C-alpha positions as CSV (number, residue, x, y, z in Angstrom):
1,M,7.5,7.3,-29.1
2,L,7.9,10.8,-28.7
3,S,11.0,12.4,-30.5
4,R,11.2,15.0,-27.5
5,P,10.5,15.1,-23.7
6,L,6.8,15.8,-23.1
7,G,7.7,19.5,-22.1
8,S,10.7,20.2,-24.2
9,K,12.0,23.7,-24.2
10,R,11.2,24.0,-28.0
11,G,7.7,22.8,-27.4
12,Q,7.1,24.9,-24.4
13,R,8.6,28.0,-26.4
14,R,6.0,27.3,-29.0
15,R,3.0,27.0,-26.6
16,R,4.1,30.4,-24.8
17,R,3.5,32.1,-28.5
18,R,0.0,30.8,-28.2
19,D,-2.6,31.9,-25.6
20,R,-1.9,30.0,-22.4
21,G,-4.3,29.0,-19.6
22,P,-6.6,25.9,-18.9
23,D,-9.9,27.7,-20.6
24,R,-8.0,28.1,-24.1
25,Q,-8.9,25.5,-27.1
26,P,-6.5,23.0,-27.0
27,R,-4.1,22.7,-30.0
28,R,-3.6,19.9,-32.7
29,L,-0.1,18.1,-32.5
30,R,1.7,17.0,-35.4
31,T,3.4,13.4,-35.1
32,Q,6.6,12.0,-36.3
33,T,4.7,10.9,-39.7
34,G,3.5,14.2,-40.2
35,L,-0.1,13.4,-39.5
36,E,-2.1,15.7,-36.9
37,R,-3.9,14.8,-33.9
38,D,-5.8,16.4,-31.1
39,S,-3.8,17.4,-28.0
40,V,-4.9,17.1,-24.7
41,R,-5.1,20.4,-22.5
42,V,-3.8,19.5,-18.6
43,F,-2.9,21.3,-15.7
44,V,-2.1,20.7,-12.0
45,A,-4.5,22.5,-9.6
46,V,-6.3,22.6,-6.0
47,F,-9.9,22.9,-6.1
48,P,-11.7,24.7,-2.9
49,P,-14.7,23.0,-1.6
50,P,-17.9,24.2,-3.5
51,E,-18.9,26.2,-0.8
52,V,-15.8,28.3,-0.8
53,Q,-15.9,28.5,-4.5
54,Q,-19.3,30.0,-4.2
55,A,-18.6,32.4,-1.6
56,L,-15.3,33.6,-3.7
57,I,-17.4,34.4,-6.7
58,E,-20.4,35.9,-4.5
59,A,-17.6,38.4,-3.0
60,A,-16.1,39.1,-6.5
61,R,-19.6,40.2,-7.6
62,L,-19.6,42.8,-4.9
63,T,-16.4,44.4,-6.0
64,P,-16.9,48.1,-7.3
65,T,-16.6,47.0,-11.0
66,N,-18.1,44.9,-13.7
67,A,-15.1,44.8,-15.9
68,F,-14.4,41.1,-15.1
69,R,-15.9,38.1,-16.6
70,L,-16.3,35.9,-13.7
71,T,-15.6,32.2,-13.4
72,A,-18.2,29.6,-13.1
73,P,-17.8,28.7,-9.4
74,E,-17.2,25.1,-10.1
75,R,-14.1,26.1,-12.0
76,V,-12.4,28.2,-9.3
77,H,-9.0,26.9,-8.5
78,L,-5.5,27.5,-7.9
79,T,-3.2,26.4,-10.3
80,L,0.1,24.5,-9.1
81,K,1.3,24.2,-12.6
82,F,0.1,24.7,-16.2
83,L,1.2,21.8,-18.6
84,G,-0.5,22.9,-21.4
85,D,-1.0,20.8,-24.7
86,V,0.3,17.2,-24.5
87,P,-0.3,14.0,-26.6
88,P,-3.2,12.1,-25.2
89,D,-0.7,8.9,-24.8
90,S,1.6,10.9,-22.3
91,L,-1.1,11.3,-19.7
92,P,-0.2,7.8,-18.2
93,R,3.6,9.0,-17.7
94,I,2.5,12.3,-16.3
95,T,0.0,10.5,-13.8
96,A,2.8,8.2,-12.7
97,T,5.3,10.9,-12.4
98,L,3.0,12.8,-9.7
99,E,2.4,9.9,-7.6
100,P,5.0,10.9,-5.0
101,I,2.9,13.7,-3.8
102,R,1.0,11.4,-1.9
103,R,3.5,10.5,0.7
104,D,5.6,13.8,0.4
105,H,3.1,16.3,1.9
106,E,0.3,16.4,4.5
107,P,-3.1,18.1,4.5
108,F,-3.2,21.7,5.5
109,D,-5.0,24.7,6.0
110,V,-5.2,27.8,4.1
111,L,-7.0,31.2,4.7
112,T,-7.9,33.6,2.0
113,S,-6.6,37.3,2.5
114,S,-7.3,39.7,-0.1
115,F,-8.3,40.5,-3.7
116,G,-5.5,41.2,-6.3
117,V,-5.0,42.0,-9.9
118,F,-2.6,41.0,-12.7
119,P,-0.7,42.7,-14.2
120,S,-1.5,45.9,-12.5
121,P,-4.2,48.2,-11.0
122,R,-3.7,50.6,-13.8
123,R,-4.2,47.6,-16.5
124,A,-6.2,45.1,-14.7
125,R,-6.6,41.9,-16.6
126,V,-7.2,39.1,-13.9
127,L,-8.9,39.5,-10.6
128,W,-7.7,36.9,-8.0
129,A,-8.0,35.9,-4.3
130,G,-4.6,35.7,-2.5
131,L,-3.8,33.5,0.4
132,G,-2.7,34.3,4.1
133,E,-2.3,31.4,6.2
134,G,-0.9,28.3,4.4
135,K,0.8,30.3,1.5
136,E,4.1,28.8,2.1
137,Q,2.8,25.2,2.2
138,M,1.1,26.0,-1.2
139,R,4.7,27.1,-2.3
140,S,6.2,23.8,-1.2
141,L,3.4,21.8,-3.0
142,A,4.1,23.6,-6.2
143,Q,7.7,23.4,-5.9
144,T,7.3,19.6,-5.5
145,V,5.2,19.5,-8.8
146,E,7.9,21.6,-10.5
147,T,10.5,19.1,-9.4
148,L,8.8,15.8,-10.4
149,L,7.7,17.1,-13.8
150,E,11.3,18.6,-14.6
151,P,12.9,15.4,-15.5
152,E,9.8,14.9,-18.2
153,G,10.7,18.0,-19.9
154,F,8.2,20.4,-18.2
155,Q,10.6,23.4,-17.5
156,P,10.2,25.4,-14.2
157,E,8.6,28.4,-14.2
158,K,10.9,31.4,-14.4
159,K,8.8,33.6,-12.2
160,S,8.4,33.0,-8.5
161,F,5.4,31.1,-7.5
162,M,2.7,33.4,-5.9
163,P,-0.4,31.3,-5.0
164,H,-3.7,32.8,-6.0
165,I,-7.2,31.7,-7.0
166,T,-8.4,33.0,-10.3
167,L,-11.9,34.7,-10.1
168,G,-12.2,36.5,-13.4
169,R,-10.8,37.9,-16.4
170,A,-11.4,41.4,-18.3
171,R,-11.7,41.4,-21.9
172,R,-9.4,44.5,-22.1
173,P,-7.3,46.1,-19.6
174,T,-8.9,48.1,-17.2
175,P,-8.0,50.4,-13.9
176,F,-8.9,48.6,-10.8
177,D,-7.6,49.0,-7.5
178,P,-8.3,45.8,-5.3
179,T,-7.6,47.4,-2.1
180,G,-10.9,48.9,-1.8
181,A,-12.5,45.6,-2.3
182,N,-13.7,43.5,0.6
183,L,-12.8,39.7,0.5
184,P,-14.0,37.6,3.5
185,E,-11.5,35.3,5.3
186,L,-12.6,31.9,4.1
187,R,-10.7,28.8,5.6
188,F,-10.4,25.4,3.9
189,T,-8.2,22.3,3.9
190,V,-6.2,21.5,1.1
191,S,-6.2,17.6,1.4
192,A,-5.5,16.7,-2.4
193,I,-4.5,17.9,-5.7
194,D,-5.7,17.1,-9.1
195,L,-4.4,16.5,-12.5
196,V,-7.2,18.2,-14.7
197,Q,-8.1,18.1,-18.5
198,S,-9.8,21.1,-19.6
199,K,-12.1,20.5,-22.4
200,H,-14.0,22.7,-25.0
201,S,-17.9,21.6,-25.9
202,P,-20.6,24.1,-27.5
203,K,-21.6,24.9,-24.0
204,G,-18.1,26.1,-23.1
205,V,-15.4,24.8,-20.9
206,A,-15.4,22.0,-18.5
207,Y,-12.8,20.7,-16.1
208,S,-12.6,16.7,-15.6
209,T,-10.2,15.3,-12.9
210,L,-8.0,12.7,-14.5
211,T,-6.3,11.8,-11.3
212,R,-6.8,13.0,-7.4
213,Y,-3.7,12.7,-5.4
214,E,-4.7,12.2,-1.9
215,L,-2.2,14.0,0.6
Protein backbone atom coordinates (compact mmCIF):
# COMPACT_ATOMS: atom_id res chain seq x y z
CA MET A 1 0.00 0.00 0.00
CA LEU A 2 1.16 3.51 -0.78
CA SER A 3 1.16 6.01 2.07
CA ARG A 4 0.04 8.77 -0.34
CA PRO A 5 -1.79 8.95 -3.69
CA LEU A 6 0.39 8.14 -6.68
CA GLY A 7 0.80 11.75 -7.69
CA SER A 8 0.51 13.50 -4.33
CA LYS A 9 1.31 17.21 -4.15
CA ARG A 10 4.36 16.54 -2.03
CA GLY A 11 5.61 13.94 -4.50
CA GLN A 12 4.98 16.21 -7.45
CA ARG A 13 6.79 19.13 -5.80
CA ARG A 14 9.74 16.82 -5.24
CA ARG A 15 9.68 15.77 -8.89
CA ARG A 16 9.60 19.39 -10.07
CA ARG A 17 12.84 20.07 -8.24
CA ARG A 18 14.46 17.37 -10.35
CA ASP A 19 14.93 17.35 -14.10
CA ARG A 20 11.60 16.59 -15.75
CA GLY A 21 10.77 14.90 -18.99
CA PRO A 22 10.52 11.38 -20.39
CA ASP A 23 14.17 11.29 -21.48
CA ARG A 24 15.59 11.86 -17.99
CA GLN A 25 16.96 9.05 -15.84
CA PRO A 26 14.25 7.59 -13.54
CA ARG A 27 15.00 7.95 -9.85
CA ARG A 28 14.70 5.49 -6.98
CA LEU A 29 11.72 5.57 -4.66
CA ARG A 30 11.88 4.92 -0.93
CA THR A 31 9.31 2.49 0.44
CA GLN A 32 7.56 2.64 3.81
CA THR A 33 10.16 0.23 5.20
CA GLY A 34 12.97 2.58 4.21
CA LEU A 35 14.21 0.36 1.39
CA GLU A 36 14.74 1.85 -2.06
CA ARG A 37 13.43 0.47 -5.31
CA ASP A 38 13.56 1.50 -8.93
CA SER A 39 10.82 3.79 -10.18
CA VAL A 40 9.22 3.76 -13.60
CA ARG A 41 9.11 6.94 -15.67
CA VAL A 42 5.85 7.14 -17.61
CA PHE A 43 3.87 9.59 -19.68
CA VAL A 44 0.73 9.72 -21.84
CA ALA A 45 1.28 10.68 -25.46
CA VAL A 46 0.15 10.71 -29.06
CA PHE A 47 2.63 9.30 -31.58
CA PRO A 48 2.36 10.39 -35.22
CA PRO A 49 2.80 7.66 -37.86
CA PRO A 50 6.45 6.88 -38.80
CA GLU A 51 6.34 8.80 -42.09
CA VAL A 52 5.21 11.96 -40.28
CA GLN A 53 7.81 11.52 -37.54
CA GLN A 54 10.52 11.26 -40.20
CA ALA A 55 9.20 14.23 -42.19
CA LEU A 56 9.16 16.42 -39.07
CA ILE A 57 12.76 15.64 -38.22
CA GLU A 58 13.87 16.18 -41.83
CA ALA A 59 12.17 19.59 -41.78
CA ALA A 60 13.86 20.41 -38.46
CA ARG A 61 17.27 19.58 -40.00
CA LEU A 62 16.64 22.28 -42.60
CA THR A 63 16.14 25.04 -40.03
CA PRO A 64 18.89 27.71 -40.13
CA THR A 65 20.55 26.56 -36.91
CA ASN A 66 22.47 23.60 -35.58
CA ALA A 67 21.92 24.47 -31.93
CA PHE A 68 19.29 21.78 -31.35
CA ARG A 69 20.01 18.13 -30.76
CA LEU A 70 17.17 16.53 -32.69
CA THR A 71 15.02 13.72 -31.34
CA ALA A 72 15.29 10.28 -32.94
CA PRO A 73 12.34 10.02 -35.38
CA GLU A 74 10.79 7.01 -33.61
CA ARG A 75 10.61 9.02 -30.37
CA VAL A 76 8.80 12.03 -31.84
CA HIS A 77 5.52 12.47 -29.98
CA LEU A 78 3.07 14.92 -28.44
CA THR A 79 2.89 14.64 -24.66
CA LEU A 80 -0.60 14.82 -23.18
CA LYS A 81 0.49 14.28 -19.58
CA PHE A 82 3.86 13.60 -17.96
CA LEU A 83 3.31 11.39 -14.91
CA GLY A 84 6.95 11.23 -13.85
CA ASP A 85 8.48 8.55 -11.62
CA VAL A 86 5.95 6.09 -10.20
CA PRO A 87 6.20 2.75 -8.36
CA PRO A 88 6.04 -0.21 -10.78
CA ASP A 89 3.14 -1.77 -8.87
CA SER A 90 1.03 1.36 -9.53
CA LEU A 91 0.95 0.76 -13.29
CA PRO A 92 -2.13 -1.54 -13.32
CA ARG A 93 -4.10 1.15 -11.47
CA ILE A 94 -2.97 3.88 -13.86
CA THR A 95 -3.77 1.68 -16.84
CA ALA A 96 -7.30 1.01 -15.59
CA THR A 97 -7.88 4.67 -14.74
CA LEU A 98 -7.31 5.73 -18.35
CA GLU A 99 -9.70 3.14 -19.86
CA PRO A 100 -12.64 5.60 -20.30
CA ILE A 101 -10.56 7.40 -22.95
CA ARG A 102 -11.64 4.70 -25.39
CA ARG A 103 -15.33 5.60 -25.21
CA ASP A 104 -15.08 9.34 -24.56
CA HIS A 105 -13.22 10.33 -27.74
CA GLU A 106 -13.32 9.55 -31.44
CA PRO A 107 -10.44 9.66 -33.96
CA PHE A 108 -9.67 13.08 -35.44
CA ASP A 109 -7.28 14.63 -37.94
CA VAL A 110 -4.53 17.11 -37.12
CA LEU A 111 -2.40 19.30 -39.33
CA THR A 112 1.02 20.66 -38.42
CA SER A 113 1.29 24.42 -38.72
CA SER A 114 4.64 26.04 -37.84
CA PHE A 115 7.80 25.77 -35.79
CA GLY A 116 8.00 27.24 -32.30
CA VAL A 117 10.48 27.39 -29.43
CA PHE A 118 10.46 27.39 -25.64
CA PRO A 119 10.88 29.52 -23.64
CA SER A 120 11.48 32.39 -26.11
CA PRO A 121 13.26 33.18 -29.40
CA ARG A 122 15.99 34.99 -27.44
CA ARG A 123 16.70 31.99 -25.21
CA ALA A 124 15.47 28.99 -27.17
CA ARG A 125 15.96 25.62 -25.50
CA VAL A 126 13.26 23.47 -27.14
CA LEU A 127 12.27 23.29 -30.81
CA TRP A 128 8.75 22.09 -31.53
CA ALA A 129 6.09 21.80 -34.22
CA GLY A 130 2.69 23.33 -33.55
CA LEU A 131 -0.75 22.25 -34.70
CA GLY A 132 -3.42 24.07 -36.65
CA GLU A 133 -6.37 21.83 -37.46
CA GLY A 134 -7.15 19.44 -34.62
CA LYS A 135 -5.70 21.68 -31.90
CA GLU A 136 -8.95 21.95 -29.95
CA GLN A 137 -9.61 18.19 -30.11
CA MET A 138 -6.10 17.62 -28.77
CA ARG A 139 -6.77 20.02 -25.90
CA SER A 140 -9.97 18.14 -25.11
CA LEU A 141 -8.07 14.84 -25.12
CA ALA A 142 -5.46 16.24 -22.75
CA GLN A 143 -8.16 17.59 -20.45
CA THR A 144 -9.79 14.16 -20.26
CA VAL A 145 -6.45 12.62 -19.27
CA GLU A 146 -6.03 15.27 -16.55
CA THR A 147 -9.56 14.69 -15.25
CA LEU A 148 -9.16 10.91 -15.11
CA LEU A 149 -5.81 11.01 -13.33
CA GLU A 150 -6.56 13.74 -10.79
CA PRO A 151 -8.43 11.41 -8.37
CA GLU A 152 -5.28 9.27 -8.33
CA GLY A 153 -3.31 12.24 -7.01
CA PHE A 154 -1.77 13.49 -10.27
CA GLN A 155 -2.35 17.22 -10.03
CA PRO A 156 -3.46 19.12 -13.17
CA GLU A 157 -0.88 21.33 -14.80
CA LYS A 158 -1.15 24.98 -13.80
CA LYS A 159 -0.28 26.25 -17.26
CA SER A 160 -2.78 26.08 -20.10
CA PHE A 161 -2.12 23.07 -22.34
CA MET A 162 -0.61 24.01 -25.69
CA PRO A 163 -0.40 21.07 -28.13
CA HIS A 164 3.10 20.77 -29.58
CA ILE A 165 5.41 18.06 -30.90
CA THR A 166 8.91 18.34 -29.46
CA LEU A 167 11.63 17.92 -32.11
CA GLY A 168 14.87 18.90 -30.41
CA ARG A 169 16.60 20.47 -27.45
CA ALA A 170 19.55 22.84 -27.15
CA ARG A 171 22.29 22.23 -24.59
CA ARG A 172 22.21 25.91 -23.66
CA PRO A 173 19.89 28.86 -24.40
CA THR A 174 20.40 30.10 -27.93
CA PRO A 175 18.80 32.88 -30.04
CA PHE A 176 16.54 31.40 -32.71
CA ASP A 177 13.52 32.94 -34.43
CA PRO A 178 11.36 30.07 -35.72
CA THR A 179 9.24 32.31 -37.95
CA GLY A 180 11.90 32.11 -40.65
CA ALA A 181 11.88 28.30 -40.75
CA ASN A 182 9.56 26.39 -43.05
CA LEU A 183 7.47 23.53 -41.69
CA PRO A 184 5.42 21.64 -44.29
CA GLU A 185 1.76 20.95 -43.55
CA LEU A 186 1.62 17.32 -42.47
CA ARG A 187 -1.72 15.66 -41.83
CA PHE A 188 -2.31 12.57 -39.75
CA THR A 189 -5.15 10.92 -37.85
CA VAL A 190 -5.10 10.58 -34.08
CA SER A 191 -6.76 7.23 -33.48
CA ALA A 192 -5.07 6.17 -30.22
CA ILE A 193 -3.11 7.41 -27.23
CA ASP A 194 -0.32 5.52 -25.49
CA LEU A 195 0.76 5.06 -21.89
CA VAL A 196 4.51 4.95 -22.36
CA GLN A 197 7.52 3.97 -20.28
CA SER A 198 10.84 5.72 -20.82
CA LYS A 199 13.80 3.39 -20.30
CA HIS A 200 17.50 4.19 -20.12
CA SER A 201 20.14 1.81 -21.41
CA PRO A 202 23.79 2.03 -22.52
CA LYS A 203 22.46 2.71 -26.03
CA GLY A 204 20.37 5.66 -24.89
CA VAL A 205 16.68 6.30 -24.20
CA ALA A 206 14.01 3.98 -25.55
CA TYR A 207 10.23 4.24 -25.30
CA SER A 208 7.95 1.24 -24.85
CA THR A 209 4.17 1.39 -25.00
CA LEU A 210 2.62 -0.15 -21.89
CA THR A 211 -0.98 0.26 -23.04
CA ARG A 212 -2.56 1.61 -26.21
CA TYR A 213 -6.03 3.12 -25.96
CA GLU A 214 -7.81 3.02 -29.30
CA LEU A 215 -10.26 5.90 -29.71
